[in-house]
Structures are given as structure tokens and as C-alpha cells.
C-alpha positions as CSV (number, residue, x, y, z in Angstrom):
1,X,60.3,165.3,-98.8
2,X,61.0,161.6,-98.1
3,X,60.7,160.9,-94.4
4,X,63.2,158.7,-92.6
5,X,61.8,155.4,-91.2
6,X,60.3,155.8,-87.8
7,X,58.3,154.3,-84.9
8,X,55.7,155.5,-82.5
9,X,56.2,154.6,-78.8
10,X,52.7,154.6,-77.3
11,X,50.7,152.8,-74.6
12,X,47.2,151.9,-73.5
13,X,47.2,154.8,-71.0
14,X,49.3,157.4,-69.2
15,X,51.6,156.1,-66.5
16,X,52.8,152.9,-68.2
17,X,56.4,154.0,-68.4
18,X,56.6,155.0,-72.1
19,X,58.6,158.2,-71.4
20,X,61.5,156.2,-69.8
21,X,61.3,153.7,-72.6
22,X,61.4,156.6,-75.1
23,X,64.4,158.2,-73.5
24,X,66.3,155.0,-73.2
25,X,65.6,154.1,-76.8
26,X,66.7,157.5,-78.1
27,X,70.0,157.3,-76.2
28,X,70.6,153.6,-77.1
29,X,70.1,154.3,-80.8
30,X,72.3,157.4,-80.6
31,X,75.0,155.4,-78.9
32,X,74.8,152.9,-81.8
33,X,75.8,155.7,-84.1
34,X,72.4,156.6,-85.5
35,X,71.2,160.2,-86.0
36,X,67.9,160.0,-84.2
37,X,65.0,162.5,-84.7
38,X,62.6,162.6,-81.7
39,X,59.0,163.8,-81.9
40,X,56.2,164.2,-79.5
41,X,52.6,163.6,-80.5
42,X,50.2,165.9,-78.8
43,X,50.4,169.2,-76.9
44,X,53.3,168.6,-74.5
45,X,56.0,171.2,-73.9
46,X,57.9,169.3,-71.2
47,X,58.8,166.0,-72.9
48,X,60.6,167.6,-75.9
49,X,63.4,169.0,-73.6
50,X,64.0,165.5,-72.3
51,X,64.1,164.1,-75.9
52,X,66.7,166.7,-76.8
53,X,68.9,165.6,-73.8
54,X,68.5,161.9,-74.9
55,X,68.9,162.2,-78.6
56,X,71.1,165.3,-78.9
57,X,68.7,166.7,-81.5
58,X,65.7,169.0,-80.9
59,X,62.3,167.4,-80.6
60,X,59.1,168.8,-82.2
61,X,55.4,168.3,-81.6
62,X,52.9,166.8,-84.1
63,X,49.3,167.8,-83.3
64,X,46.5,166.8,-85.6
65,X,43.8,168.9,-83.8
66,X,45.8,172.1,-83.7
67,X,47.9,171.9,-86.9
68,X,47.0,172.1,-90.5
69,X,48.7,169.9,-93.2
70,X,51.2,172.7,-94.0
71,X,52.4,173.0,-90.5
72,X,52.6,169.2,-90.1
73,X,54.7,169.0,-93.3
74,X,57.0,171.7,-91.9
75,X,57.5,169.8,-88.7
76,X,58.0,166.5,-90.5
77,X,60.8,168.2,-92.5
78,X,62.8,168.6,-89.2
79,X,63.7,164.9,-89.7
80,X,65.9,165.8,-92.6
81,X,69.3,164.1,-92.2
82,X,68.1,161.7,-89.6
83,X,68.6,157.9,-89.9
84,X,65.5,157.1,-87.8
85,X,62.6,158.9,-86.2
86,X,61.1,158.0,-82.8
87,X,57.8,159.6,-81.7
88,X,56.3,159.5,-78.2
89,X,52.6,159.4,-77.9
90,X,50.4,161.2,-75.4
91,X,47.9,159.5,-73.1
92,X,46.6,156.3,-74.7
93,X,47.2,155.5,-78.4
94,X,43.7,156.3,-79.5
95,X,42.9,159.0,-77.0
96,X,41.9,162.4,-78.4
97,X,39.0,164.8,-78.5
98,X,35.4,164.3,-79.7
99,X,35.4,167.1,-82.3
100,X,37.7,167.1,-85.3
101,X,40.3,169.8,-85.5
102,X,42.4,171.1,-88.4
103,X,43.4,167.6,-89.5
104,X,42.2,165.2,-86.9
105,X,41.2,164.5,-83.3
106,X,44.7,164.9,-81.7
107,X,45.5,161.2,-81.3
108,X,48.9,159.5,-81.3
109,X,47.4,156.9,-83.7
110,X,46.7,159.7,-86.2
111,X,50.3,160.9,-86.0
112,X,51.6,157.3,-86.6
113,X,49.3,156.9,-89.6
114,X,50.3,160.2,-91.1
115,X,54.0,159.4,-90.8
116,X,53.7,155.7,-91.6
117,X,55.2,154.7,-88.3
118,X,54.5,151.3,-86.8
119,X,53.4,151.4,-83.1
120,X,55.5,149.9,-80.3
121,X,53.0,149.6,-77.4
122,X,54.4,149.8,-73.9
123,X,52.2,147.7,-71.6
124,X,52.3,147.7,-67.8
125,X,51.7,144.1,-67.0
126,X,51.7,144.5,-63.2
127,X,48.9,142.5,-61.7
128,X,48.2,140.4,-64.8
129,X,49.9,137.9,-67.1
130,X,48.1,136.2,-70.0
131,X,45.3,138.8,-69.8
132,X,47.7,141.5,-71.0
133,X,47.5,139.8,-74.4
134,X,43.9,140.7,-74.7
135,X,44.8,144.4,-74.2
136,X,47.6,144.1,-76.8
137,X,45.4,142.3,-79.3
138,X,42.6,144.9,-78.9
139,X,45.0,147.7,-79.7
140,X,46.5,145.8,-82.6
141,X,43.1,145.2,-84.2
142,X,41.3,148.5,-83.2
143,X,42.4,150.1,-86.5
144,X,43.6,147.6,-89.0
145,X,45.2,150.3,-91.1
146,X,47.6,151.3,-88.3
147,X,50.9,149.3,-88.5
148,X,51.7,147.5,-85.3
149,X,55.3,146.5,-84.5
150,X,54.7,144.8,-81.2
151,X,54.8,145.3,-77.5
152,X,57.3,146.0,-74.7
153,X,56.3,144.4,-71.5
154,X,57.0,146.8,-68.5
155,X,57.2,146.2,-64.8
156,X,57.6,142.4,-65.1
157,X,57.8,140.9,-61.6
158,X,59.7,137.6,-62.2
159,X,60.9,135.1,-64.8
160,X,57.7,133.1,-64.3
161,X,55.6,136.3,-64.7
162,X,57.4,136.9,-68.0
163,X,56.9,133.4,-69.3
164,X,53.1,133.5,-68.6
165,X,52.8,137.0,-70.2
166,X,54.8,135.9,-73.3
167,X,52.6,132.8,-73.6
168,X,49.5,135.0,-73.8
169,X,51.2,137.2,-76.4
170,X,52.2,134.2,-78.5
171,X,48.6,132.9,-78.4
172,X,47.3,136.3,-79.6
173,X,49.9,136.6,-82.3
174,X,51.5,139.7,-80.8
175,X,55.3,140.2,-81.1
176,X,57.2,140.8,-77.9
177,X,60.0,143.3,-78.5
178,X,61.3,143.4,-74.9
179,X,60.5,142.6,-71.3
180,X,61.5,145.1,-68.6
181,X,61.9,143.9,-65.0
182,X,60.2,146.0,-62.4
183,X,62.6,148.7,-61.0
184,X,61.5,151.6,-58.8
185,X,64.5,153.8,-59.8
186,X,63.3,154.1,-63.4
187,X,60.5,156.6,-62.6
188,X,61.2,160.2,-63.6
189,X,60.5,162.8,-60.9
190,X,57.0,164.4,-61.3
191,X,54.9,167.3,-60.0
192,X,51.4,168.5,-60.7
193,X,51.8,169.1,-64.5
194,X,53.6,165.8,-65.0
195,X,57.4,165.5,-65.2
196,X,59.7,168.1,-63.7
197,X,61.5,170.2,-66.3
198,X,64.6,168.7,-67.8
199,X,66.7,171.6,-66.5
200,X,65.6,170.7,-62.9
201,X,66.6,167.1,-63.0
202,X,69.6,166.6,-60.6
203,X,71.5,164.3,-63.0
204,X,69.6,163.9,-66.2
205,X,72.3,162.6,-68.4
206,X,73.3,159.8,-66.0
207,X,69.6,158.9,-65.6
208,X,69.1,158.7,-69.4
209,X,72.3,156.6,-69.8
210,X,70.9,154.3,-67.2
211,X,67.6,153.9,-69.1
212,X,69.6,153.2,-72.3
213,X,71.6,150.4,-70.5
214,X,68.4,149.0,-69.1
215,X,66.8,148.8,-72.5
216,X,69.9,147.4,-74.2
217,X,69.8,144.5,-71.6
218,X,66.1,143.8,-72.0
219,X,64.8,144.9,-75.4
220,X,65.6,143.6,-78.9
221,X,67.0,146.8,-80.4
222,X,67.7,145.2,-83.7
223,X,64.1,144.1,-84.0
224,X,62.9,147.6,-83.1
225,X,65.2,149.1,-85.7
226,X,64.0,146.6,-88.3
227,X,60.4,147.5,-87.6
228,X,60.8,151.2,-88.5
229,X,58.9,152.3,-91.6
230,X,58.1,155.6,-93.3
231,X,55.0,156.9,-95.0
232,X,54.5,158.9,-98.2
233,X,56.6,162.0,-98.8
234,X,55.3,165.2,-97.3
235,X,55.7,168.7,-98.6
236,X,57.9,170.9,-96.4
237,X,56.5,174.3,-95.5
238,X,57.9,177.2,-93.4
239,X,57.1,177.1,-89.7
240,X,55.1,179.9,-88.1
241,X,56.5,183.4,-88.7
242,X,57.9,185.4,-85.8
243,X,55.8,188.0,-84.0
244,X,58.7,190.5,-84.0
245,X,62.2,190.9,-85.2
246,X,64.0,191.0,-81.8
247,X,62.2,189.0,-79.1
248,X,63.3,189.1,-75.4
249,X,62.3,185.6,-74.2
250,X,62.1,184.7,-70.5
251,X,64.0,181.4,-70.0
252,X,64.7,179.8,-66.6
253,X,63.2,177.3,-64.1
254,X,60.2,179.6,-63.5
255,X,59.2,180.4,-67.1
256,X,60.3,178.1,-70.0
257,X,57.3,176.4,-71.7
258,X,57.3,177.3,-75.4
259,X,56.6,174.9,-78.2
260,X,59.9,174.1,-80.1
261,X,58.4,174.6,-83.5
262,X,57.6,178.2,-82.7
263,X,61.1,179.1,-81.6
264,X,62.6,177.2,-84.6
265,X,60.3,179.0,-87.0
266,X,61.0,182.4,-85.5
267,X,64.8,181.9,-85.8
268,X,64.6,180.4,-89.3
269,X,62.7,183.5,-90.5
270,X,65.3,185.9,-89.2
271,X,64.1,186.8,-85.6
272,X,66.7,187.3,-82.9
273,X,65.8,185.5,-79.6
274,X,67.2,187.4,-76.6
275,X,66.9,185.1,-73.5
276,X,66.8,186.5,-70.0
277,X,66.2,185.1,-66.6
278,X,63.5,186.7,-64.3
279,X,64.7,184.5,-61.4
280,X,68.2,186.0,-61.8
281,X,66.5,189.4,-61.7
282,X,67.5,190.2,-65.3
283,X,65.6,192.8,-67.2
284,X,64.7,192.1,-70.9
285,X,67.0,193.6,-73.5
286,X,66.2,197.2,-73.9
287,X,66.6,196.9,-77.7
288,X,63.9,194.2,-78.0
289,X,60.8,194.8,-80.0
290,X,58.7,192.3,-78.0
291,X,59.0,190.7,-74.5
292,X,57.5,187.2,-74.4
293,X,57.0,185.4,-71.1
294,X,56.2,181.7,-71.6
295,X,54.5,179.4,-69.2
296,X,56.2,177.5,-66.4
297,X,56.0,177.2,-62.7
298,X,55.8,180.7,-61.3
299,X,54.0,179.4,-58.2
300,X,57.1,177.6,-57.1
301,X,59.2,180.8,-57.4
302,X,56.6,183.4,-56.5
303,X,58.7,185.0,-53.7
304,X,61.8,185.3,-55.9
305,X,59.8,186.8,-58.8
306,X,58.1,189.2,-56.4
307,X,61.5,190.4,-55.2
308,X,63.0,190.7,-58.7
309,X,62.9,194.5,-58.8
310,X,65.2,194.9,-61.9
311,X,63.1,192.3,-63.9
312,X,59.8,194.0,-63.0
313,X,61.1,197.5,-63.7
314,X,62.5,196.4,-67.1
315,X,59.1,194.9,-68.0
316,X,57.3,198.1,-67.0
317,X,59.6,200.3,-68.9
318,X,59.3,198.2,-72.1
319,X,55.5,198.1,-71.8
320,X,55.3,201.9,-71.9
321,X,55.9,201.8,-75.6
322,X,56.3,198.2,-76.9
323,X,54.3,195.0,-76.5
324,X,54.7,192.4,-73.8
325,X,52.9,189.0,-74.0
326,X,52.6,186.2,-71.4
327,X,51.3,182.7,-71.6
328,X,49.9,180.8,-68.6
329,X,52.6,181.2,-66.0
330,X,54.0,184.2,-67.9
331,X,50.4,185.6,-67.9
332,X,50.2,185.2,-64.1
333,X,53.6,186.9,-63.7
334,X,52.3,189.9,-65.6
335,X,49.4,190.2,-63.2
336,X,49.0,192.2,-59.9
337,X,49.4,189.2,-57.6
338,X,49.9,185.4,-57.3
339,X,48.6,183.5,-54.3
340,X,50.7,180.5,-53.5
341,X,49.4,177.1,-52.1
342,X,49.8,178.4,-48.6
343,X,47.5,181.4,-49.2
344,X,50.3,184.0,-49.3
345,X,49.9,186.6,-52.0
346,X,53.0,187.8,-53.9
347,X,53.2,191.0,-55.9
348,X,53.8,190.3,-59.6
349,X,54.7,192.8,-62.3
350,X,51.3,194.6,-62.1
351,X,51.1,195.2,-65.9
352,X,47.7,193.5,-65.8
353,X,45.1,193.5,-63.0
354,X,45.0,189.7,-62.9
355,X,45.3,188.0,-59.5
356,X,45.6,184.2,-59.6
357,X,45.6,181.6,-56.8
358,X,46.9,178.2,-56.1
359,X,45.4,178.1,-52.6
360,X,42.3,176.6,-54.1
361,X,43.5,174.3,-56.9
362,X,41.3,174.3,-60.1
363,X,42.2,171.9,-62.9
364,X,42.2,173.6,-66.3
365,X,43.1,171.3,-69.2
366,X,42.3,171.1,-72.9
367,X,42.7,172.4,-76.4
368,X,41.7,176.0,-77.0
369,X,40.5,177.9,-80.1
370,X,40.6,181.7,-79.6
371,X,39.3,184.4,-81.9
372,X,41.0,187.7,-81.0
373,X,38.9,190.7,-80.1
374,X,42.0,192.9,-80.6
375,X,45.5,192.4,-81.7
376,X,48.3,190.5,-79.9
377,X,51.9,190.1,-81.0
378,X,52.0,188.4,-84.4
379,X,48.2,188.4,-84.9
380,X,45.6,191.0,-85.9
381,X,42.1,191.4,-84.4
382,X,39.8,188.7,-85.7
383,X,42.6,186.1,-86.1
384,X,41.8,182.6,-84.9
385,X,44.5,180.8,-82.8
386,X,44.9,177.2,-81.7
387,X,46.5,176.3,-78.4
388,X,46.4,174.2,-75.3
389,X,45.7,175.0,-71.6
390,X,47.1,173.0,-68.6
391,X,47.3,174.6,-65.1
392,X,45.8,174.4,-61.6
393,X,45.3,178.1,-60.8
394,X,42.1,180.0,-60.2
395,X,41.3,183.6,-61.1
396,X,40.7,185.8,-58.1
397,X,40.5,189.1,-60.0
398,X,40.6,190.0,-63.7
399,X,39.5,193.6,-64.2
400,X,41.0,194.2,-67.7
401,X,39.5,194.0,-71.2
402,X,39.2,190.4,-72.4
403,X,41.7,189.4,-75.2
404,X,39.6,186.9,-77.1
405,X,36.5,184.7,-77.5
406,X,37.9,181.3,-76.3
407,X,36.4,177.9,-76.9
408,X,37.3,174.3,-76.0
409,X,37.9,171.6,-78.6
410,X,34.1,171.0,-78.9
411,X,33.3,174.7,-79.4
412,X,32.0,175.3,-75.9
413,X,32.9,178.8,-74.5
414,X,35.7,179.0,-72.0
415,X,35.5,181.7,-69.3
416,X,39.2,182.4,-69.1
417,X,39.6,184.6,-72.2
418,X,42.9,186.2,-71.5
419,X,43.2,190.0,-71.1
420,X,44.8,193.2,-72.4
421,X,45.9,196.5,-71.0
422,X,47.8,199.0,-73.1
423,X,50.6,197.2,-74.8
424,X,50.3,194.1,-72.6
425,X,48.4,190.9,-73.5
426,X,48.2,187.5,-71.9
427,X,46.5,184.2,-72.3
428,X,46.1,181.0,-70.2
429,X,46.5,178.9,-73.3
430,X,49.9,178.1,-74.8
431,X,50.0,179.1,-78.5
432,X,50.5,176.3,-81.0
433,X,49.6,178.1,-84.2
434,X,47.3,180.5,-85.9
435,X,44.7,179.3,-88.4
436,X,45.2,180.2,-92.1
437,X,42.9,183.0,-93.1
């Protein structure tokens, strides 16, 4: 399959403003009449929902550590029919892990190289001027094989600041594609896992329209479009197969984090997704073959979940004869209790003995490779899975049988192995894909 031309929006580090640039660019290009395909490089399940809102087209993750070439090809095929692709990087452009995964180290630079996309580097020039050119030049030269379109200067304090910064870029031979004045209202709301969810934003469409207007005023959109390129054709492959035919999927502000390529693959291969809302005290469809609770923010809604008697009774009834699986926040909701940040324990579904706590925050972040000790929905015992973990909870109790042998990206054992009881399984990591056997 021939890929449409594309670009990678990246930065030297997190927190430079690349997400607001990404959203504004997606909407501006869409408003110009282009069909825009967004992508996210790396293991992020929040940004794709913002991309969808901006571009009007579902966004998908590329992940060189977790994904094999077949899955990367299947995800690249989602750009079919698009006029241009725009990818958003994670962290800094070259940031990844130390040990190679299925096709790489998980960097945004690898995604850009694989797809043939030139990099647009968003640089926060606050507190510097000509010195920003040294950063830009270093990124441009770090990997000479990586095409480099230029930079967007962000948080520019004044016309004089812009002149000095541009002078440095001119001296370094770095093309400036835009210069964004400092504006405090351009920052998206955040919480401990990064951005709030798209569904929680009080007026997301208006915010994105504002970002698009801001970019149109301060960025050379024609130059950005002209810089887009595509790499060699990639062979399209099916996305991951569904773990069941009829899947009851929790979907609300408490539980919503699932990688888009999984849901797309499940639907494409005939599965029926049956959404329900635990916060609205809805039980899963009684005709479902599987109940799947994704991650999210159960700690923000612990009291509501604890009081959701219909939801919990429906889960328990299903689990008597059919599988239930939870990831991260969904795993916590399947447990016996969840302790909120104030130290109050809330009763969860009780299908597992797990008790988790946010009273003592513990940062858990990183890729995970899991080898299953027993089956879980969609996978047999012995299967190897790739995923990613990102949460701040601690385990207080975990009396059940472990689900898997779990390792970080470098192969070091991870203590949080997930658990199983009867037809119920759960993991702290979010599934990205299984490894080919």
C-alpha cells in the first residue's frame, strides 16, 4: 500500500506544546478541505481521542517496541483515502527504551523513519533566543537519515525575542515554519496521567478551533504541507483478532482507555462491541460472551462505582459462567476495594481479592512483556503479550493466583503480575498486542 505524504510533530521533550500544535494543525488542514489521518507514536491512549475530535478521523498508535512489522503495516493502512498524515510524537524525538523490542526502541524518530515523514520540531524558546538554534541543530544532525522539515518556535515573548531566535536559526541553517506568541490559554487541562480525557473537556471543539485559528495566524501552513513526504509502500495486514464475538465494553469517564487499533481490529473481524456505562449503573449486556473493563480514572469516581449496584450485580452474574477481564483501572474496579487519595476505602465488584490504594501514590510506568501462566480472553496459556503500564496506585492486597510472568522493556521482572480467579482476569498493563508464535 502506498502511504499518503505525512509529517511527524515532535519536540525535544515533553511539555513543549506539541499537542496543542498537533490539534491546531489537524483542524486547520481539515478546514482547508484535506482528509487528514492522525497518528500517535508511542503508547498513549488519551491523545488519539483528541486527534479524532480535531481531524474527524480515528487516530491510531504506532509503537516500534511493542508492534511487529505486520501490525505496523496494518496500522499504516488506516491512512487509506487520506490526503495527508500527521503523527504526534511522545516525549522527546529520540526518547525510547534501552532494549530493542519487536521492531525498535519505541522512539518517535523510528516511526518517522519507517513512514518517511519529515520532522517538525516544536521548540519552547522561553528563557532563550539564539541558543535555541543549538538545540534545533543538534536534533537535525543527530540522525542524518531522518528527514527534518524545520521548527515551530513556541512561547515567543515579543517581536524582539522572535527576531533574535530566528537569527540563530538562520545561522544554523534551520528552517522556521512558524512562531507562536506566548499565550496562557492554549494549555490543555491536565491531571496525573497527563491530559484529561477528551470527553471531559468542557468545550473541546471550541478549544481546537481556537488552536487552528492561532496556528493559521502564526504558522506557514503552505510550507508545512509542502514539506510532507511518504516512505516506501507497506504491506497491509489484519489488525489483532477479537477475544470474543460479542464484547460488552465499559465506556464512560471512569473506564475508557483502550488502544484504537484493538477495537478497530475487533470490529473489522466481525466482533460486536456492546458499550455500557458503570457510572450510569448499567449492567453489561446479558448476551455478551465477554465483559472487558478498560483503564481510566476509577479513583475519581470510586464512590459512584461503589454505589453502582446494578453494574456490580451484572458483572458478578456474568462471571459465574463467562469471562470478565480488566485492565489497570478496570482491574482495580474488579477488586475487593479501592482506597482513594483521602484514605477512604470503597467497595468494588469483589470478583478479585485485589485492594489498591491512591493514599500513598506509587508511580508505575513502562512497557511490559507478559508470558501468561494461564489463559485470558483471546490468548492461551504460554502466550506472550506486549503492553504498557501507567498509573499511580499501590497494591494493598492481592491474594489471588498470578496471571503472568511480567517483565519491563529490559527484561527485568515486574512484581505486579495481574491475577485470576475463576472466569475473571486482570492486568495493570494495557494490552497493545500479542506476539506472533
